[in-house]
C-alpha positions in Angstrom: -13.1 -141.7 -72.1 -12.5 -141.7 -75.4 -9.6 -139.9 -76.4 -9.4 -138.7 -80.3 -6.3 -138.2 -81.6 -6.4 -134.9 -83.5 -8.8 -132.8 -85.7 -7.9 -134.8 -89.0 -8.8 -138.4 -87.4 -12.4 -136.7 -86.3 -12.5 -135.0 -90.4 -11.5 -138.8 -91.7 -14.2 -140.4 -89.5 -16.8 -137.4 -90.6 -16.1 -138.1 -93.8 -15.8 -142.0 -94.4 -19.2 -142.1 -92.3 -20.5 -139.7 -94.6 -19.7 -141.8 -97.8 -20.9 -144.7 -96.2 -24.6 -143.2 -96.3 -25.0 -144.8 -93.1 -28.6 -146.1 -92.5 -30.5 -146.5 -89.2 -31.5 -150.3 -88.8 -32.1 -153.1 -86.8 -33.1 -156.7 -86.2 -37.1 -155.4 -86.5 -36.0 -153.4 -90.2 -36.8 -156.8 -92.2 -33.1 -156.5 -93.6 -30.8 -159.6 -92.8 -28.5 -158.1 -90.5 -24.7 -159.1 -90.0 -23.4 -158.2 -86.4 -19.7 -157.2 -86.0 -18.3 -156.3 -83.3 -15.1 -154.3 -81.8 -13.8 -155.8 -78.8 -11.5 -153.5 -76.2 -8.6 -155.2 -77.2 -9.2 -154.3 -81.0 -10.4 -157.7 -81.7 -13.0 -157.7 -84.4 -15.8 -160.4 -84.5 -18.3 -161.0 -87.5 -21.2 -163.3 -86.1 -19.3 -164.3 -83.0 -16.4 -165.4 -85.2 -12.9 -163.7 -84.9 -11.5 -162.3 -88.5 -8.6 -160.3 -89.3 -9.7 -156.8 -90.2 -7.9 -157.2 -93.8 -10.8 -160.0 -94.1 -13.8 -157.5 -93.8 -14.0 -156.5 -97.1 -13.7 -160.0 -98.9 -16.7 -161.3 -96.2 -18.7 -158.4 -96.9 -18.4 -159.2 -100.5 -19.6 -162.5 -100.0 -22.4 -161.7 -98.1 -23.8 -159.0 -100.1 -23.4 -161.3 -103.3 -26.2 -163.4 -101.5 -28.2 -160.7 -100.3 -27.2 -157.0 -101.7 -29.9 -156.1 -98.9 -27.8 -157.1 -95.8 -27.7 -154.5 -93.2 -23.9 -154.6 -91.5 -24.1 -153.5 -87.5 -21.1 -152.5 -85.8 -21.2 -152.2 -82.3 -18.0 -151.7 -79.9 -16.4 -150.8 -76.8 -16.5 -147.0 -75.9 -12.5 -147.9 -75.2 -12.2 -149.6 -78.9 -9.4 -148.1 -80.5 -10.7 -145.3 -83.3 -8.1 -146.5 -85.8 -9.9 -149.8 -85.4 -13.5 -148.6 -85.8 -12.0 -146.6 -88.8 -10.4 -149.5 -90.4 -13.7 -151.9 -90.2 -15.7 -149.0 -92.1 -13.1 -148.9 -94.6 -13.2 -152.4 -95.4 -16.9 -152.3 -95.6 -16.6 -148.9 -97.8 -14.4 -150.9 -100.2 -16.6 -154.0 -100.5 -19.3 -151.5 -101.6 -21.9 -152.3 -98.4 -24.5 -149.5 -98.6 -26.5 -150.1 -95.2 -24.3 -149.7 -92.4 -25.4 -149.3 -88.8 -23.2 -148.3 -86.1 -24.7 -148.5 -82.3 -23.9 -146.0 -79.6 -20.7 -147.2 -77.9 -21.0 -149.4 -74.6 -18.9 -149.9 -71.8 -18.5 -153.4 -72.7 
């Protein structure tokens, strides 16, 4: 069960999602896809390799420099803390990532 931490968090998440201009996309969209997975314990994996949240901005900038059409696909557990999810979205926003896909949370 997802526990929200108040209206401020919900409003912040909605505003962040809107400002990112989220786009639906998958491996079949023809875009290069960068998989970002957020585990239950808050650990973030990019291409199955652990990364620190603070490093995501630079990683995303490097990816976008190599391929400006890259799509960042975020998947997470339903138990993932919202602040970790929002931190990942914020790092992608700082990197000026325009194509971000957020998967429906799973029980993993």
